[in-house]
MIMIGU-71665 format. One record per residue (C-alpha): chain; x, y, z. Coordinates in nm, 4 decimals, always signed. Layout:
BEGIN
chain: A	c1: X	c2: Y	c3: Z
...
END
This chain:
BEGIN
chain: A	c1: +0.0236	c2: +0.7187	c3: -4.0894
chain: A	c1: +0.0055	c2: +0.8124	c3: -4.4551
chain: A	c1: -0.1495	c2: +0.5943	c3: -4.7221
chain: A	c1: -0.1634	c2: +0.6478	c3: -5.0967
chain: A	c1: -0.4250	c2: +0.4520	c3: -5.2882
chain: A	c1: -0.4279	c2: +0.4424	c3: -5.6667
chain: A	c1: -0.7278	c2: +0.3564	c3: -5.8803
chain: A	c1: -0.8358	c2: +0.3724	c3: -6.2419
chain: A	c1: -0.6076	c2: +0.1163	c3: -6.3998
chain: A	c1: -0.7310	c2: -0.1552	c3: -6.6291
chain: A	c1: -0.7228	c2: -0.3044	c3: -6.9750
chain: A	c1: -0.7662	c2: -0.0750	c3: -7.2742
chain: A	c1: -0.7061	c2: -0.0995	c3: -7.6459
chain: A	c1: -0.4325	c2: +0.0993	c3: -7.8129
chain: A	c1: -0.5503	c2: +0.4524	c3: -7.8791
chain: A	c1: -0.7790	c2: +0.4507	c3: -7.5794
chain: A	c1: -0.7729	c2: +0.6542	c3: -7.2600
chain: A	c1: -0.7573	c2: +0.5965	c3: -6.8879
chain: A	c1: -0.7578	c2: +0.8285	c3: -6.5906
chain: A	c1: -0.5618	c2: +0.7286	c3: -6.2841
chain: A	c1: -0.6399	c2: +0.8719	c3: -5.9437
chain: A	c1: -0.4351	c2: +0.8749	c3: -5.6268
chain: A	c1: -0.5924	c2: +0.9530	c3: -5.2914
chain: A	c1: -0.3744	c2: +1.0379	c3: -4.9940
chain: A	c1: -0.4880	c2: +0.9859	c3: -4.6380
chain: A	c1: -0.3123	c2: +1.1027	c3: -4.3263
chain: A	c1: -0.1306	c2: +1.4216	c3: -4.2499
chain: A	c1: +0.1102	c2: +1.5364	c3: -4.5159
chain: A	c1: +0.2876	c2: +1.8688	c3: -4.4895
chain: A	c1: +0.5355	c2: +2.0600	c3: -4.6991
chain: A	c1: +0.5007	c2: +1.8534	c3: -5.0144
chain: A	c1: +0.7887	c2: +1.9032	c3: -5.2556
chain: A	c1: +0.6530	c2: +1.6934	c3: -5.5391
chain: A	c1: +0.3699	c2: +1.4627	c3: -5.6385
chain: A	c1: +0.4044	c2: +1.2306	c3: -5.9293
chain: A	c1: +0.3377	c2: +0.9118	c3: -6.1178
chain: A	c1: +0.5950	c2: +0.6465	c3: -6.1914
chain: A	c1: +0.5643	c2: +0.3189	c3: -6.3757
chain: A	c1: +0.7415	c2: -0.0127	c3: -6.3902
chain: A	c1: +0.7106	c2: -0.2563	c3: -6.6742
chain: A	c1: +0.8144	c2: -0.6219	c3: -6.6376
chain: A	c1: +1.1905	c2: -0.6569	c3: -6.6428
chain: A	c1: +1.2459	c2: -0.2821	c3: -6.6386
chain: A	c1: +1.3332	c2: -0.0250	c3: -6.3769
chain: A	c1: +1.0762	c2: +0.2073	c3: -6.2315
chain: A	c1: +1.0670	c2: +0.5316	c3: -6.4271
chain: A	c1: +0.9170	c2: +0.8747	c3: -6.3869
chain: A	c1: +0.6057	c2: +0.9349	c3: -6.5941
chain: A	c1: +0.5011	c2: +1.2801	c3: -6.4742
chain: A	c1: +0.5312	c2: +1.4977	c3: -6.1680
chain: A	c1: +0.4328	c2: +1.8335	c3: -6.0276
chain: A	c1: +0.6940	c2: +2.0048	c3: -5.8162
chain: A	c1: +0.6403	c2: +2.2807	c3: -5.5629
chain: A	c1: +0.5546	c2: +2.5984	c3: -5.7459
chain: A	c1: +0.3456	c2: +2.4109	c3: -5.9973
chain: A	c1: +0.5980	c2: +2.3142	c3: -6.2632
chain: A	c1: +0.5217	c2: +1.9911	c3: -6.4450
chain: A	c1: +0.7716	c2: +1.7410	c3: -6.5795
chain: A	c1: +0.6886	c2: +1.4619	c3: -6.8227
chain: A	c1: +0.8821	c2: +1.1709	c3: -6.9607
chain: A	c1: +0.9541	c2: +1.2291	c3: -7.3292
chain: A	c1: +0.7598	c2: +0.9157	c3: -7.4169
chain: A	c1: +0.4333	c2: +1.0547	c3: -7.2770
chain: A	c1: +0.4560	c2: +1.4232	c3: -7.3644
chain: A	c1: +0.1473	c2: +1.5407	c3: -7.5456
chain: A	c1: -0.0498	c2: +1.2302	c3: -7.4429
chain: A	c1: -0.0525	c2: +1.2325	c3: -7.0626
chain: A	c1: -0.1548	c2: +1.5118	c3: -6.8265
chain: A	c1: -0.0888	c2: +1.5241	c3: -6.4547
chain: A	c1: -0.3011	c2: +1.7318	c3: -6.2190
chain: A	c1: -0.3636	c2: +1.7619	c3: -5.8480
chain: A	c1: -0.6278	c2: +1.8754	c3: -5.6064
chain: A	c1: -0.4447	c2: +2.0433	c3: -5.3229
chain: A	c1: -0.7409	c2: +2.0571	c3: -5.0870
chain: A	c1: -0.7939	c2: +1.6815	c3: -5.1008
chain: A	c1: -0.4372	c2: +1.5748	c3: -5.1745
chain: A	c1: -0.5495	c2: +1.3945	c3: -5.4871
chain: A	c1: -0.3241	c2: +1.3372	c3: -5.7845
chain: A	c1: -0.4541	c2: +1.2445	c3: -6.1280
chain: A	c1: -0.3009	c2: +1.1183	c3: -6.4490
chain: A	c1: -0.5054	c2: +1.1510	c3: -6.7655
chain: A	c1: -0.3642	c2: +0.9136	c3: -7.0245
chain: A	c1: -0.4731	c2: +0.9492	c3: -7.3861
chain: A	c1: -0.3628	c2: +0.7790	c3: -7.7058
chain: A	c1: -0.2342	c2: +0.4856	c3: -7.5068
chain: A	c1: +0.0205	c2: +0.2558	c3: -7.6634
chain: A	c1: +0.1142	c2: -0.1052	c3: -7.5833
chain: A	c1: +0.4478	c2: +0.0220	c3: -7.4515
chain: A	c1: +0.2577	c2: +0.2132	c3: -7.1815
chain: A	c1: +0.1733	c2: -0.1212	c3: -7.0217
chain: A	c1: +0.3091	c2: -0.1194	c3: -6.6665
chain: A	c1: +0.2227	c2: -0.0923	c3: -6.3016
chain: A	c1: +0.1704	c2: +0.2760	c3: -6.2240
chain: A	c1: +0.2644	c2: +0.4121	c3: -5.8831
chain: A	c1: +0.1678	c2: +0.7344	c3: -5.7133
chain: A	c1: +0.4384	c2: +0.9183	c3: -5.5208
chain: A	c1: +0.4321	c2: +1.2048	c3: -5.2744
chain: A	c1: +0.7561	c2: +1.3334	c3: -5.1318
chain: A	c1: +0.8901	c2: +1.6032	c3: -4.9084
chain: A	c1: +1.2212	c2: +1.6805	c3: -4.7505
chain: A	c1: +1.1932	c2: +1.4059	c3: -4.4912
chain: A	c1: +0.9528	c2: +1.1583	c3: -4.6460
chain: A	c1: +0.8841	c2: +0.9619	c3: -4.9629
chain: A	c1: +0.5461	c2: +0.7897	c3: -4.9847
chain: A	c1: +0.4390	c2: +0.5334	c3: -5.2455
chain: A	c1: +0.1115	c2: +0.3729	c3: -5.3315
chain: A	c1: +0.0689	c2: +0.0026	c3: -5.3968
chain: A	c1: +0.0387	c2: +0.0497	c3: -5.7705
chain: A	c1: -0.2314	c2: -0.0022	c3: -6.0296
chain: A	c1: -0.1939	c2: -0.2148	c3: -6.3415
chain: A	c1: -0.2397	c2: -0.0567	c3: -6.6822
chain: A	c1: -0.2484	c2: -0.2929	c3: -6.9778
chain: A	c1: -0.2744	c2: -0.1654	c3: -7.3339
chain: A	c1: -0.3578	c2: -0.4216	c3: -7.5994
chain: A	c1: -0.2535	c2: -0.3810	c3: -7.9598
END
């Protein structure tokens, strides 16, 4: 059974930084993409950043230049470095790992940015 566990969320002032981590346990093969999504109250879950097979990175326009996604293939760890945080970045952030036949999600970690 596969589990994804996020950590690193918290409360930070606008302009500050946080680094989210996602640790995967269990056997995961043939990963197509790893990524971070977020969901703010009253809004739909949206893509923040992802790495697709081959190494290409995609970012939401709202976080380009501020957030950086990375992964450690050996440990199946996914990271999200978030700099210059804004109040509108406040949301629950979810880690995602998906392949052709699976789509795994973590339980989420709260990020709150105060103005």
